[in-house]
C-alpha positions in Angstrom: 12.3 19.6 -0.8 16.1 19.7 -0.1 16.5 15.9 -0.4 14.9 16.0 -3.8 17.4 18.5 -5.2 20.3 16.6 -3.7 19.0 13.5 -5.4 18.6 15.4 -8.6 22.3 16.5 -8.5 23.4 12.9 -7.7 21.4 11.5 -10.6 22.7 14.2 -13.0 26.3 13.4 -12.0 25.6 9.7 -12.5 24.1 10.3 -15.9 27.2 12.3 -17.0 29.4 9.4 -15.9 27.3 6.9 -17.8 27.2 9.0 -20.9 31.0 9.6 -20.7 32.1 6.0 -20.2 29.1 4.0 -21.4 28.7 0.2 -21.0 29.4 -2.4 -23.7 27.1 -5.4 -24.0 27.7 -7.6 -27.0 29.8 -5.0 -28.7 27.0 -2.4 -28.5 27.3 0.9 -26.5 24.3 1.7 -24.5 23.6 4.7 -22.2 20.9 5.6 -19.8 19.6 9.0 -18.9 18.1 9.7 -15.6 16.0 12.8 -14.8 13.5 14.2 -12.4 10.1 15.6 -13.4 8.7 18.1 -11.0 5.5 19.0 -13.0 3.2 17.6 -10.3 5.8 17.4 -7.6 6.5 13.8 -8.2 9.8 11.9 -8.6 10.2 10.3 -12.0 12.9 7.9 -13.2 13.3 7.9 -17.0 15.1 5.2 -18.9 16.5 5.7 -22.4 18.2 2.4 -22.6 15.4 -0.1 -23.2 13.0 2.7 -22.5 10.6 5.0 -24.3 10.8 4.3 -28.0 8.3 7.1 -28.6 10.6 9.6 -26.9 8.5 10.1 -23.8 9.8 9.4 -20.3 8.5 6.4 -18.5 7.8 6.0 -14.8 7.5 2.9 -12.7 4.1 1.5 -11.7 4.6 2.3 -8.0 5.5 6.0 -8.7 2.6 6.3 -11.1 0.1 5.2 -8.4 1.6 6.9 -5.4 1.9 10.2 -7.3 -1.8 10.2 -8.1 -4.1 12.7 -6.2 -6.9 10.1 -6.1 -4.8 7.6 -4.2 -3.7 10.4 -1.8 -7.4 10.9 -0.8 -7.8 7.1 -0.4 -4.6 7.0 1.7 -5.8 10.0 3.9 -9.1 8.2 4.7 -7.1 5.1 5.4 -4.8 6.9 7.8 -7.6 8.6 9.6 -9.5 5.3 10.3 -7.8 4.2 13.6 -8.0 7.8 15.0 -11.7 7.9 14.4 -12.2 4.6 16.1 -10.1 5.6 19.1 -12.4 8.7 19.4 -15.4 6.4 19.2 -14.0 4.2 21.9 -13.4 7.3 24.1 -17.1 8.4 23.6 -18.3 4.8 24.2 -20.5 4.7 21.1 -21.9 1.5 19.7 -23.0 1.5 16.0 -24.0 -2.1 15.4 -25.8 -4.8 17.4 -24.0 -7.8 18.8 -25.7 -10.2 16.5 -24.8 -8.2 13.4 -21.3 -7.9 14.7 -20.9 -11.7 15.0 -22.1 -12.1 11.4 -19.6 -9.5 10.2 -16.8 -11.4 12.0 -17.9 -14.7 10.6 -17.6 -13.3 7.0 -14.3 -11.4 7.5 -12.6 -14.3 9.3 -13.0 -16.4 6.1 -10.3 -14.3 4.5 -8.7 -12.8 7.7 -8.6 -15.8 10.2 -6.5 -14.0 12.9 -9.2 -11.5 13.4 -11.8 -13.8 15.1 -9.7 -14.8 18.2 -8.9 -11.1 18.7 -12.6 -10.3 18.5 -13.5 -13.0 21.0 -10.8 -11.8 23.3 -12.2 -8.2 23.3 -15.8 -9.5 23.7 -14.6 -11.5 26.8 -12.7 -8.8 28.6 -14.1 -5.5 27.3 -17.6 -4.0 27.0 -19.8 -5.2 24.1 -19.4 -1.8 22.3 -15.6 -2.4 22.0 -16.2 -5.7 20.3 -18.8 -4.5 17.9 -16.8 -1.5 17.0 -13.8 -3.7 16.4 -15.7 -5.8 13.8 -16.8 -2.5 12.2 -13.2 -1.4 12.1 -12.1 -4.5 10.2 -15.1 -4.2 7.8 -14.1 -0.6 6.9 -10.5 -1.5 6.4 -11.4 -4.4 4.1 -13.7 -2.1 2.1 -11.0 0.5 1.8 -8.5 -2.2 0.5 -11.0 -3.2 -2.1 -11.7 0.5 -3.1 -7.9 1.1 -3.5 -7.6 -2.0 -5.7 -10.6 -0.9 -7.9 -9.1 2.6 -8.2 -5.7 1.1 -9.4 -7.5 -0.9 -12.1 -9.5 2.2 -13.2 -6.3 4.3 -13.2 -4.4 1.9 -15.4 -7.4 1.5 -17.7 -7.8 5.2 -18.3 -4.2 6.4 -18.5 -2.0 7.0 -21.5 1.2 7.9 -19.6 4.1 5.6 -20.6 4.9 3.2 -17.8 8.0 1.0 -17.6 8.1 -2.5 -16.2 8.1 -3.0 -12.4 11.5 -2.3 -10.9 13.4 -3.1 -7.8 11.3 -0.8 -5.6 8.1 -2.6 -6.5 9.7 -6.0 -5.9 10.9 -5.0 -2.5 7.6 -3.6 -1.4 5.6 -6.5 -2.7 7.9 -9.3 -1.4 8.3 -7.8 2.1 4.6 -6.9 2.1 3.6 -10.5 1.3 5.6 -11.7 4.3 4.0 -9.1 6.6 0.5 -9.7 5.2 0.7 -13.5 5.8 1.5 -12.8 9.4 -1.3 -10.3 9.8 -3.9 -12.5 8.1 -3.0 -15.9 9.5 -0.7 -15.3 12.5 -0.9 -12.5 15.0 -2.0 -14.7 17.9 -3.7 -13.7 21.2 -1.3 -14.9 23.9 -2.4 -16.5 27.1 -0.1 -14.1 28.9 0.9 -10.6 27.6 4.0 -10.5 25.5 5.7 -7.7 23.7 4.4 -7.0 20.1 1.6 -9.4 20.5 -2.1 -8.5 20.4 -3.3 -6.9 23.6 -6.3 -4.8 24.6 -6.1 -1.5 26.4 -8.8 0.9 27.8 -7.8 3.7 25.4 -7.9 1.8 22.1 -4.3 1.8 21.0 -4.8 -1.7 19.6 -6.6 0.0 16.7 -3.3 1.6 15.7 -1.5 -1.6 16.0 -3.9 -3.5 13.9 -4.0 -0.7 11.4 -0.3 -0.8 11.0 -0.4 -4.5 10.2 -3.3 -3.9 7.7 -1.3 -1.1 6.0 1.1 -3.9 4.9 -1.8 -5.5 3.1 -3.0 -2.2 1.6 0.5 -1.4 0.2 1.0 -5.0 -1.1 -2.4 -5.0 -2.9 -1.8 -1.6 -4.5 1.8 -2.3 -5.6 1.2 -5.9 -6.6 -1.9 -5.0 -8.7 -0.2 -2.1 -10.4 2.8 -4.2 -11.3 0.7 -7.1 -12.4 -1.5 -4.9 -14.7 1.7 -3.6 -16.3 3.2 -7.1 -16.8 0.0 -8.7 -18.1 -0.3 -6.0 -20.8 -3.5 -4.4 -19.6 -1.6 -1.2 -20.2 -0.6 -0.4 -23.8 2.1 2.2 -24.4 0.7 5.4 -25.8 -2.9 4.0 -26.0 -5.9 4.0 -23.8 
């Protein structure tokens, strides 16, 4: 918590300087007031320049989503997924048949092309249970991404909390996430010879963590991009449900 109070003091000092000096645009003096709300333990940036005309503080779409308890539960399940599959790999458990696994891969590879060569590589050099569990791993990750997207839509539909337009933080997350997501979805090759940072299969199952880290870029991009898009398209009305 120490970093939050240091940030709080920094923002208060900046606010005093802005109020003292101000900035003139077109002959008009404008000021901004920054504050931290700690009601639910979340960090809030309020803007009184172009901001809340109804007197209420606004938060950015990203902070609004990440500060929500529901998304915390979704993120916890997401974070536990690779650990669960490493345990399954250690216990050598197979949940689905090979034929069903091939059908799952055929469906997922339509939107996630890089997954199929990896699946075929595992099926060639590892037991069949590793390959089938790998297809199930991707299926669960894809389902969780869709669940997170649906939750964001529901959250924006039900809320009456004033939210400002997407800021620099959302732009950085979405733009960098798009680059990483394109590599994860369409790149990430299986090399003929092992190379650093490329896909490789081990007997423990650490490749689950590697693939999960790449998929996390997609998860974050979907959540932040959808939250920002809903705000920009006007699906959220200030002060109304």
